[in-house]
C-alpha positions in Angstrom: -8.0 74.4 59.6 -4.9 72.2 58.4 -1.7 74.2 58.0 0.2 73.9 54.6 2.8 72.2 56.7 0.6 69.8 58.3 -0.9 69.1 55.3 2.4 68.4 53.5 3.6 66.4 56.4 0.4 64.2 56.2 1.0 63.4 52.4 4.7 62.6 53.1 3.5 60.2 55.6 1.1 58.6 53.1 3.6 58.6 50.5 6.1 56.9 52.6 3.8 54.2 53.6 3.1 52.9 50.0 6.5 53.5 48.7 7.3 49.9 49.3 10.6 49.5 47.4 11.8 53.1 48.8 12.9 54.2 45.3 11.3 58.0 45.9 8.2 57.0 43.5 5.0 55.3 43.5 4.5 52.8 40.6 1.2 51.5 39.3 1.2 48.7 41.9 1.9 51.0 44.6 -0.7 53.8 43.4 -3.1 50.6 43.1 -2.5 49.7 46.6 -3.0 53.3 47.9 -6.2 53.9 46.2 -8.0 50.8 47.1 -6.6 51.6 51.0 -8.3 54.9 50.9 -11.4 53.4 50.0 -11.8 50.5 52.2 -15.7 50.3 51.4 -15.4 50.6 47.4 -15.2 47.4 45.5 -12.9 48.5 42.7 -12.9 46.1 39.5 -9.4 45.7 37.6 -10.9 48.0 34.8 -11.8 50.5 37.3 -8.2 50.8 38.9 -6.7 50.7 35.5 -8.7 53.7 34.6 -8.0 55.6 37.5 -3.9 55.1 37.3 -4.1 56.0 33.6 -5.8 59.4 34.5 -3.4 60.1 37.3 -0.2 59.1 35.3 -1.6 61.0 32.2 -2.7 64.4 34.2 0.4 64.6 36.1 3.2 63.4 33.6 5.8 66.0 34.5 5.9 64.5 38.2 6.5 61.0 36.6 9.9 59.8 37.4 10.4 57.0 34.8 9.5 53.5 36.0 9.8 54.7 39.8 6.4 56.3 39.2 4.5 59.3 40.9 7.1 61.4 42.9 6.1 62.9 46.5 5.5 66.3 44.9 3.2 64.8 42.3 1.1 63.1 45.1 1.0 66.6 46.9 -0.3 68.2 43.7 -3.3 65.6 43.2 -4.3 66.5 46.8 -3.7 70.2 46.2 -5.8 70.0 43.0 -8.7 68.6 45.0 -8.4 64.8 43.4 -8.3 63.5 47.3 -9.0 64.7 50.6 -5.9 64.5 52.7 -7.5 64.3 56.3 -10.1 61.7 55.2 -7.4 59.4 53.6 -5.1 60.1 56.3 -7.9 59.1 58.9 -8.7 55.9 56.7 -5.3 54.6 56.8 -5.3 55.3 60.6 -1.9 57.1 60.4 -1.1 59.7 63.5 1.4 62.7 63.2 4.2 62.1 65.4 6.6 64.7 66.8 9.9 65.3 65.0 11.9 63.4 67.5 9.8 60.3 66.8 10.5 60.6 63.0 13.6 58.3 62.8 11.5 55.4 64.6 8.6 56.0 62.4 10.7 55.5 59.3 11.9 52.5 60.7 8.4 50.8 61.6 7.6 51.7 57.9 10.8 49.8 56.6 9.6 46.8 58.3 5.9 46.9 57.4 7.2 47.4 53.7 9.4 44.2 53.8 6.3 41.8 55.0 3.7 43.7 53.1 2.7 40.9 51.1 1.3 38.9 54.2 0.0 42.1 56.1 -3.7 41.4 56.6 -5.7 44.6 55.4 -8.8 44.3 56.8 -11.2 47.2 57.1 -12.2 47.4 60.6 -12.2 50.2 63.7 -9.3 52.0 64.4 -7.1 51.2 67.3 -8.3 53.0 70.5 -5.0 53.2 72.2 -2.2 55.8 72.9 0.7 56.2 70.9 3.2 55.1 73.7 1.7 51.6 73.3 2.3 51.1 69.6 6.1 51.7 70.1 6.7 48.8 72.5 4.8 46.1 70.3 5.2 44.7 67.2 4.3 46.3 63.9 1.3 44.0 63.3 -0.6 45.5 66.5 0.0 48.8 65.3 -1.9 48.6 62.1 -5.3 50.1 61.7 -6.6 47.2 60.0 -5.4 44.2 61.4 -4.1 45.0 64.7 -5.5 45.6 68.2 -9.1 46.7 68.5 -10.1 46.7 72.2 -8.4 48.8 74.9 -8.7 45.5 77.4 -6.5 43.5 74.6 -3.9 45.8 75.2 -3.7 44.5 78.9 -3.6 41.2 77.8 -0.5 41.6 75.7 1.2 43.9 78.1 0.9 41.1 80.9 1.9 38.4 78.0 4.8 40.4 77.4 5.8 40.8 81.0 5.5 36.9 81.1 7.8 36.1 78.1 10.4 38.6 79.4 10.8 36.9 82.8 10.7 33.4 81.2 13.2 34.5 78.7 15.2 35.9 81.5 15.4 32.7 83.5 16.1 30.4 80.7 18.8 32.7 79.6 20.2 32.7 83.2 20.4 29.1 83.1 21.5 28.8 79.6 18.4 26.8 78.2 17.4 29.0 75.6 19.5 29.0 72.2 19.3 30.2 68.7 20.1 28.4 65.5 21.6 30.3 62.3 20.1 29.2 59.1 21.5 31.9 56.7 24.1 29.5 55.0 21.4 27.2 53.7 18.6 27.5 51.0 15.5 28.8 52.5 13.2 25.6 52.3 10.2 27.6 50.9 8.6 29.0 54.0 8.4 32.7 53.2 9.5 35.5 55.1 6.1 37.1 54.8 5.0 34.8 57.3 6.4 36.6 60.0 9.3 38.1 61.3 12.7 37.9 59.7 14.1 36.4 62.7 12.0 33.3 61.9 14.4 32.4 59.2 17.5 34.0 60.4 17.6 32.9 64.1 15.3 30.3 65.5 14.9 30.6 69.2 14.5 27.1 70.8 12.3 27.2 74.3 13.1 24.6 77.1 9.8 23.5 77.4 10.3 20.7 80.3 11.5 22.6 83.2 9.7 24.2 86.2 9.9 27.9 84.9 8.1 26.9 81.5 5.3 24.9 83.5 4.8 28.3 85.7 4.6 30.4 82.2 2.1 27.9 80.7 0.0 28.2 84.0 0.0 32.1 83.9 -0.5 32.1 80.2 -3.8 29.8 80.5 -5.0 32.7 83.2 -4.4 35.2 80.2 -6.7 33.2 77.9 -9.5 32.8 80.5 -9.3 36.4 80.8 -9.7 36.8 77.2 -12.6 34.3 77.3 -14.1 36.4 79.8 -14.6 39.6 77.7 -18.0 41.4 77.2 -18.4 40.2 73.6 -17.2 37.3 71.5 -15.7 39.9 69.4 -13.6 41.4 71.8 -12.6 37.8 73.1 -11.6 37.0 69.3 -9.3 40.2 69.3 -8.0 39.0 72.8 -7.0 35.1 71.5 -5.4 36.8 68.2 -3.3 39.2 69.9 -2.0 36.9 72.2 -1.3 34.2 69.4 0.6 37.0 67.5 2.8 37.9 70.2 3.4 34.5 71.0 4.1 33.3 67.5 6.5 36.5 67.1 8.5 34.9 69.9 8.3 31.5 68.6 6.2 30.0 71.2 4.6 28.1 68.2 2.6 25.2 70.5 1.0 28.1 72.7 -0.1 30.2 69.7 -1.5 27.6 68.3 -3.8 27.2 71.1 -4.8 30.8 70.8 -5.3 30.5 66.9 -7.7 27.7 67.4 -9.3 29.2 70.1 -10.1 32.3 67.5 -11.2 30.2 65.0 -13.7 28.7 67.4 -15.1 32.1 68.1 -15.4 33.1 64.7 -15.4 30.4 62.2 -15.8 32.0 59.3 -12.6 34.5 59.9 -10.2 33.6 57.6 -7.2 34.8 60.0 -7.1 32.1 62.8 -7.3 29.5 60.2 -4.7 31.0 58.5 -2.4 31.5 61.4 -2.8 28.1 62.5 -1.7 26.6 59.6 1.5 28.7 59.9 1.9 27.3 63.2 1.5 23.5 62.3 3.9 24.1 59.5 6.5 25.4 62.0 5.6 22.5 63.9 6.3 20.0 61.4 2.6 19.0 61.3 2.1 19.6 57.6 -0.9 17.5 57.2 -2.9 19.7 59.6 -1.1 23.0 58.2 -2.7 21.7 54.8 -6.0 21.4 56.1 -5.8 24.7 58.2 -5.0 26.7 54.8 -7.7 24.7 53.0 -10.3 26.0 55.5 -8.7 29.4 55.3 -9.1 29.3 51.5 -13.1 28.2 51.8 -13.6 31.0 54.1 -11.7 33.7 51.9 -13.3 32.4 48.7 -16.9 32.3 50.5 -16.1 35.9 52.1 -15.9 37.7 48.7 -13.8 40.5 48.2 -13.1 41.1 52.0 -10.4 38.6 52.2 -9.1 39.0 48.6 -5.9 40.9 50.1 -4.8 37.5 52.0 -5.8 35.1 49.0 -2.2 35.0 47.3 -0.5 34.3 50.5 -2.9 31.7 51.7 -2.1 29.8 48.0 1.5 30.2 48.5 1.6 28.4 52.3 -0.9 25.9 50.9 1.3 25.1 48.3 4.0 24.8 50.5 2.4 22.3 52.9 1.6 20.5 49.7 5.0 20.0 49.1 6.1 18.7 52.2 3.7 16.0 51.7 5.5 15.3 48.4 2.3 16.8 46.2 4.5 19.3 44.0 2.0 19.3 41.0 -0.6 20.4 43.3 1.6 22.8 44.8 2.5 24.3 41.4 -1.6 25.1 40.9 -1.6 27.2 44.2 1.7 29.0 43.6 0.3 29.6 40.0 -2.8 30.9 41.5 -0.7 33.2 43.7 1.0 34.7 41.1 -1.9 35.4 39.0 -3.8 37.0 42.1 -0.4 39.1 42.6 1.6 39.4 39.8 4.1 41.1 41.9 4.8 38.3 44.3 8.1 37.2 43.1 8.0 34.5 46.2 5.5 33.0 44.5 7.2 32.8 41.1 10.2 31.5 42.8 8.5 28.6 44.5 6.6 27.8 41.1 9.8 27.7 39.3 11.3 25.5 42.2 8.4 23.1 42.2 8.3 22.9 38.6 11.9 22.1 38.7 11.0 19.2 41.0 8.6 17.6 38.5 10.7 17.9 35.7 9.1 20.6 33.8 12.2 22.6 33.2 11.8 25.1 30.3 9.0 26.4 32.6 10.9 26.5 35.8 13.1 28.8 33.7 10.6 31.2 32.8 9.1 31.3 36.3 12.7 31.8 37.9 13.4 34.2 35.4 10.7 36.4 36.3 11.1 36.0 40.0 14.8 37.3 39.4 13.7 40.2 37.2 11.1 41.4 40.0 14.1 40.8 42.8 17.6 40.6 41.3 19.2 39.7 44.7 17.2 36.7 45.2 20.1 33.9 45.9 17.6 30.9 46.1 15.9 31.7 42.6 19.5 32.1 41.0 20.4 28.9 42.6 17.3 27.0 41.4 17.4 28.7 37.8 20.9 27.3 37.7 19.9 24.0 38.2 16.9 24.1 35.7 19.4 25.5 33.1 22.0 22.6 33.9 18.8 20.0 33.4 18.3 21.6 29.6 22.1 21.4 29.0 22.6 25.0 29.2 25.9 24.6 31.3 27.8 27.8 30.8 24.7 30.1 32.0 24.0 27.4 34.5 27.5 28.2 36.0 26.8 31.9 35.8 23.4 31.9 37.6 25.4 29.6 40.7 28.1 32.1 40.9 25.5 35.0 41.2 23.8 33.0 44.0 27.5 32.3 45.7 28.2 36.2 45.1 25.1 37.4 46.6 25.5 34.7 49.7 28.9 33.5 50.0 27.9 30.5 51.9 25.1 29.2 50.1 25.6 25.5 50.7 22.9 24.4 47.9 24.6 26.6 45.3 28.1 25.4 46.2 27.2 21.9 46.3 25.3 21.9 42.9 28.2 23.8 41.4 30.3 21.1 42.4 28.2 18.4 41.1 27.9 20.4 37.5 31.7 20.7 37.3 31.8 16.9 37.8 29.2 16.4 35.1 31.1 18.6 32.8 34.6 16.5 33.7 36.0 19.6 35.5 37.0 17.2 38.4 39.6 19.5 39.9 37.4 22.4 39.8 34.7 20.2 41.5 36.9 19.3 44.3 37.7 22.9 45.1 34.3 23.9 45.3 33.4 20.9 47.4 36.2 22.1 50.0 34.2 25.3 50.1 31.2 23.6 51.1 32.8 21.8 53.8 34.3 25.0 54.9 30.5 26.4 55.4 29.3 22.8 56.8 32.2 20.5 57.9 30.3 17.5 58.6 28.3 17.5 55.0 29.3 13.5 54.3 27.9 13.9 50.9 30.4 16.8 50.1 33.1 15.1 51.4 32.3 12.1 49.3 32.0 13.8 46.1 35.2 15.7 46.9 36.8 12.2 47.0 35.3 10.9 43.8 36.4 14.3 42.0 39.9 13.8 43.2 39.6 10.5 42.0 38.7 11.8 38.4 41.3 14.4 38.7 44.0 11.3 39.0 44.8 12.5 42.8 44.5 9.0 44.1 46.3 9.9 47.4 44.5 12.7 48.3 41.1 11.0 46.9 41.9 8.2 49.7 42.2 10.9 52.3 38.8 12.4 51.5 37.0 8.8 51.3 38.4 8.0 54.7 37.5 11.4 56.2 33.8 10.8 54.7 33.8 7.3 56.5 34.1 8.9 59.8 31.2 10.9 58.9 28.7 7.9 58.0 28.4 4.2 56.9 26.5 4.8 54.0 26.9 2.0 51.0 27.5 4.8 48.7 30.9 5.1 50.5 31.6 1.3 50.3 31.1 1.7 46.4 33.6 4.3 46.0 36.2 2.9 48.2 35.7 -0.5 46.0 36.0 1.6 42.9 39.4 3.0 44.4 41.1 -0.7 45.0 40.1 -1.4 41.4 41.9 1.6 40.4 44.8 0.6 42.3 44.5 -3.1 41.1 44.6 -2.0 37.2 47.6 0.5 37.8 49.4 -2.6 39.6 48.5 -4.8 36.4 50.2 -2.3 34.0 48.3 0.2 31.5 45.5 -1.2 29.9 43.0 0.3 27.0 41.1 2.0 29.3 40.6 6.0 29.3 43.3 6.7 31.6 41.1 7.1 34.7 41.1 3.6 35.8 38.1 2.6 34.0 38.1 -1.1 32.8 39.0 -1.6 29.1 36.4 -3.1 27.0 35.5 -3.5 23.2 31.9 -2.9 22.0 31.0 -5.7 19.4 28.2 -5.0 16.6 24.8 -6.7 17.7 25.0 -9.0 14.5 28.0 -10.6 16.0 26.2 -11.5 19.3 24.7 -14.9 19.1 22.4 -16.7 21.7 22.7 -20.4 22.8 19.0 -21.9 23.7 15.8 -20.4 23.6 15.9 -19.1 26.9 18.6 -16.6 26.3 17.4 -13.0 25.8 18.4 -11.1 22.8 20.8 -8.2 23.4 18.4 -5.5 21.9 15.4 -6.9 23.8 17.4 -6.9 26.9 18.5 -3.4 26.5 14.6 -2.1 26.2 13.6 -4.3 29.1 16.6 -3.1 31.4 15.5 0.7 30.4 11.8 -0.1 31.6 12.9 -1.9 34.8 14.9 1.1 35.8 12.0 3.2 35.5 9.9 0.5 37.8 12.6 1.0 40.2 12.2 4.7 40.2 8.6 4.8 40.5 8.3 1.6 42.6 5.1 0.4 40.6 6.0 -3.2 40.8 4.9 -2.7 44.5 1.5 -1.5 43.4 -0.7 -4.2 42.7 -2.6 -4.0 39.4 -6.0 -4.8 41.0 -5.6 -1.1 42.7 -6.1 0.2 39.2 -9.3 -1.6 38.9 -10.2 -0.5 42.4 -9.9 3.2 41.4 -12.0 2.7 38.5 -14.7 1.2 40.3 -14.4 3.0 43.3 -14.0 7.1 42.3 -16.0 9.2 40.1 -14.4 10.9 37.2 -16.2 13.5 35.3 -16.6 13.1 31.6 -14.8 15.7 29.3 -15.5 16.5 25.8 -12.8 17.2 23.2 -15.1 18.1 20.2 -14.5 15.0 18.1 -15.1 11.4 18.9 -16.8 10.2 22.5 -16.5 12.0 25.7 -13.6 10.9 27.9 -12.7 10.6 31.6 -9.7 13.0 31.7 -8.7 15.0 35.0 -5.9 17.8 35.6 -2.6 16.5 36.4 -2.7 18.0 39.9 -6.0 15.5 40.3 -3.8 12.9 38.7 -1.1 13.2 41.4 -3.9 12.6 44.2 -4.6 9.4 42.2 -0.9 8.3 42.2 -0.6 9.1 45.9 -3.2 6.7 46.7 -1.7 4.1 44.5 1.6 4.6 45.9 0.6 5.3 49.4 3.8 3.5 50.5 6.3 5.8 49.5 8.0 8.8 51.6 7.2 12.1 50.4 10.5 12.5 48.9 10.3 9.1 47.3 7.0 10.0 46.0 8.2 13.2 44.5 10.9 11.3 42.4 8.2 8.9 41.3 6.0 11.6 39.9 8.9 13.3 38.2 9.6 10.2 36.6 6.0 9.6 35.4 5.8 13.2 34.4 9.0 12.8 32.1 7.9 9.4 30.6 4.4 9.2 30.5 2.4 12.2 30.9 4.5 14.2 28.5 3.4 11.9 25.9 -0.2 11.5 26.7 -0.5 15.3 27.0 1.6 16.4 23.8 -0.8 19.5 23.4 0.2 20.7 26.9 -3.1 21.0 28.0 -2.7 20.1 31.5 -5.4 17.4 31.2 -4.8 13.5 31.1 -6.8 10.7 29.9 -7.2 8.8 32.9 -8.3 5.5 31.1 -5.5 5.6 29.0 -3.1 6.4 31.8 -4.1 3.4 33.6 -3.7 1.3 30.3 -0.2 2.6 30.1 0.6 1.7 33.9 -0.8 -1.7 33.9 1.9 -3.5 32.2 4.5 -2.5 34.7 2.3 -2.6 37.9 2.7 -5.7 40.1 0.6 -8.8 39.3 0.5 -11.8 36.8 1.0 -11.2 33.1 -2.6 -12.0 32.4 -4.0 -9.6 35.3 -1.9 -7.0 33.6 -3.5 -7.2 30.3 -6.6 -7.7 31.6 -6.6 -4.5 33.5 -4.9 -2.8 30.7 -8.0 -3.9 28.3 -10.5 -2.9 31.3 -8.9 0.5 31.4 -9.8 1.2 27.9 -13.0 -0.1 28.0 -13.8 2.2 31.3 -12.1 5.1 29.6 -15.0 6.2 27.0 -18.6 5.9 26.6 -19.8 4.4 23.8 -23.3 5.0 22.1 -24.2 1.3 21.4 -23.0 0.7 25.1 -20.6 -2.1 24.6 -19.0 -2.8 27.6 -17.0 -5.8 26.8 -15.1 -4.6 23.7 -13.1 -1.5 22.5 -12.8 -0.2 19.1 -9.8 -1.4 17.2 -8.5 2.2 16.6 -8.5 2.5 20.4 -6.5 -0.7 20.7 -4.1 0.3 18.0 -3.9 3.8 19.4 -2.9 2.2 22.6 -0.3 -0.2 21.5 1.6 2.8 19.8 1.3 5.2 23.0 2.9 2.1 24.9 5.6 1.6 22.5 6.1 5.2 22.0 6.7 5.5 25.9 8.6 2.5 26.9 10.3 1.5 23.2 10.7 5.0 21.7 13.6 3.8 19.4 11.5 1.0 17.4 9.5 3.0 14.8 6.1 3.1 16.9 5.2 6.3 15.2 4.7 4.2 12.0 2.2 1.8 13.5 -1.1 3.2 12.5 0.2 3.6 9.0 1.3 0.2 8.4 -1.5 -1.4 9.9 -3.8 0.2 7.2 -6.8 2.3 7.2 -8.7 3.5 10.4 -11.0 0.6 11.2 -13.9 1.1 13.5 -14.5 -2.7 14.0 -14.7 -3.8 17.7 -11.9 -5.8 19.6 -12.5 -8.5 21.9 -10.2 -9.1 24.8 -8.8 -12.5 23.3 -7.9 -10.4 20.0 -6.5 -7.5 21.9 -4.1 -9.8 23.7 -3.1 -11.2 20.3 -2.1 -7.5 19.4 -0.5 -6.8 22.7 1.8 -10.1 22.6 2.9 -9.4 19.0 6.9 -9.1 19.2 7.3 -6.7 16.3 4.4 -4.4 16.8 3.0 -5.1 20.4 4.5 -5.0 23.9 6.0 -8.6 23.9 8.8 -7.3 25.8 6.6 -8.1 28.7 7.9 -11.6 29.0 11.4 -10.3 29.3 10.4 -7.6 31.5 8.7 -10.4 33.8 12.3 -12.4 33.7 13.9 -9.1 34.9 11.5 -8.8 37.9 12.0 -12.1 39.3 15.6 -12.7 38.9 17.3 -9.4 38.9 18.5 -9.9 42.5 20.0 -13.2 42.0 23.6 -13.5 43.0 26.1 -15.8 41.4 28.6 -16.2 44.1 31.8 -14.4 43.8 31.6 -14.6 39.8 32.1 -11.0 38.6 31.5 -9.4 35.0 34.4 -9.6 32.9 34.1 -6.1 31.9 32.8 -4.0 34.6 34.2 -6.4 37.3 31.5 -5.7 39.5 29.8 -8.9 41.2 26.7 -10.2 38.9 23.4 -9.8 40.0 20.6 -10.6 38.2 21.3 -12.7 34.9 24.6 -14.1 33.8 25.4 -14.3 30.5 28.3 -16.7 29.5 30.4 -16.7 26.3 30.2 -20.3 25.8 33.9 -20.5 23.7 36.0 -18.0 25.8 34.3 -18.9 28.9 33.9 -15.1 30.3 30.9 -14.1 31.9 29.1 -10.6 31.7 26.2 -8.8 33.7 22.9 -7.8 32.1 24.2 -4.3 31.7 27.4 -4.8 29.8 25.8 -7.8 27.8 23.0 -5.2 26.8 25.4 -2.7 25.7 27.4 -5.4 23.9 30.9 -4.6 25.5 33.5 -7.7 25.8 36.9 -7.9 27.4 39.6 -6.7 24.8 41.4 -9.7 25.1 38.9 -12.0 23.7 38.7 -11.0 19.8 36.2 -13.3 18.2 34.4 -13.1 14.6 31.4 -14.0 16.8 30.5 -14.3 20.8 27.6 -17.1 21.5 26.1 -16.4 24.9 24.0 -18.5 27.3 21.7 -16.8 29.8 21.9 -18.2 33.4 19.1 -16.6 35.5 20.5 -18.3 38.5 23.9 -20.1 39.5 22.0 -23.5 40.1 20.7 -23.5 36.6 24.6 -23.3 35.6 25.5 -26.1 37.8 23.0 -28.5 36.2 24.4 -27.2 32.7 27.6 -28.4 34.0 26.6 -31.7 35.5 25.0 -32.3 32.2 28.1 -31.6 30.7 30.4 -34.0 32.6 27.7 -36.6 32.1 28.1 -36.1 28.0 31.5 -36.0 28.1 32.0 -39.3 30.3 29.5 -41.0 28.0 31.4 -39.4 24.9 28.6 -37.2 23.3 29.7 -34.1 23.2 30.1 -32.2 20.2 30.9 -28.7 21.2 
């Protein structure tokens, strides 16, 4: 017979276990978790859970404390009314009553479990057949009734392993070989606290693995693994290896724990847990490719196992997303973070990671929304405030961005990323003095942060404190020899030179003065000289090429992708079927095309492509892209001859659709016109491409051959004739012209040199394209001649002398 006292104590323990946020109430999510946990053999649908919760909250409305939910008294009343069986639920949860003097320890354990609840593996299994004293001296996971130790002999393995670890730690501490690293000052890189103990993030233990003591430890550990392999059944051997792996993982002996988890996966290949744990180990060890593989295996096993592993699916998706991010596959990572958030709407970390990843690929508005949701669930999430600030800055909301950065810093005063990015924001706003103060704070936390030291010097320069800037840059030079420092110091010298020459017409910050001339006053000499407006457009495209490194991708690789990889057809409901794919799948294609890029560089390339191309191709924001059209858009800016680029662009348009009449060497005229329109909208967005179809008349369903396509492509006014100028930039934009410098920006001229034939000053490509001239030359018009390389200028000069000596000069 259960007394009222013991009954209420059991209800109190159940209440405490599911009051995850410790607010004194069970909200709908917490009540849902309780209902599922006490009925492990019942597979509830979402509709059933909703109906149960509606009934409870309606019937016991007097015990509902606002948003906190059902109070302890309310839960006790439900059991008093016969809505549940206390003893059965208590037994199903595997909770044991403790003496009063153990209550403090029990409360502490519950708090730790609650803080890591999203990663706890709640698998229905046999109860833990051990004494209470064993639960007290091991990790919280081992005491769990659902995912902890099952067999008595496994406890013996754990006891022996703990003795070995204590012995190793004692010897290495005595020798001063173990050390910790505190990462609390930096942004969380994404590896969730839910994956293990909080010490995994806050303090990393570094073991000395080359000494004699460690070799003895590994040998003795091998003996324990052999004991596990010699168990009476595969289930017991699996239990042993999983327990050994978890203890080793908690002690950050990741290589050794990985061996145990891999062995466990061999014993039970369809079990999700060893794959999941192996993925965690690989990630911590820096092997992100293997981590991704293990998480995919875990995901496949979980989906094949039905609802049995449903509780773990959100965390698998989160960790798989993190592994993908480390490989540079940020759009693919977004897919998994989004799935985790759908499966577990309260998973604030999944929402934060989703927002950060969206920020990384340039989806700023979506990033703001996801990060705001994460902060709504966890208002003290410093990293989420930091990334939200960056997203707000990207969409131009600088005032709110400053507030969010400040919130992150208030929550974590030594938050390096928040401080550093706030300094960058102040510099963008022209608040140089404030920026220098923030960078000083960064250096207070991270003294050897050379970028902060460099930016401090630049911000002081902007604030007019030249001497202080000089000191800051010299300090940065001591930290690194990066080229950025030499550029900054060169700028400082130019400033000093300008001051020595007296006041100019600059902006007061040392910038070289210039005058912007109307385009009609810029004339060209010779057929080879590029028009100013044309060069401006080509330079913009060339900048995109440099960011994406697409010129290093031979256009033939696009053809190879079309020939060797199957793309399913999709039906839009109007017109013929098209070969369209999701953005995440397109990212995989891009990774093959740009396989030579490092992950961080690839992320930058994908962001640029997403912002410039995919936002135009996926105007409806469906998440799908016409792959053939995408290849056709890329072809003109990839590596290869002009003819090959046009040919692959045409072939991509042929490949993208399936025509009923079976034509395979022609495209419809409307497809060709649509392609040209998109090409200009993406690369030449300021020249009226939106009017292209209307100007060319009514819709025409006639067919276009490659020759006709080239004629349309090369049209200077309505096609993509800019490609000839682009090709010139690709071949000569690294050419130097000796010691000649631009008459406006004073930098050495690299690329084409534009010489003004009357006043004899020279401009670089950028200043020429922007119409800038030195203020000392006030001409009615300016006549420029372009020199791709200095040898052309020398030839011109020789010809001029030759004509001069013969008396035929007519200048």
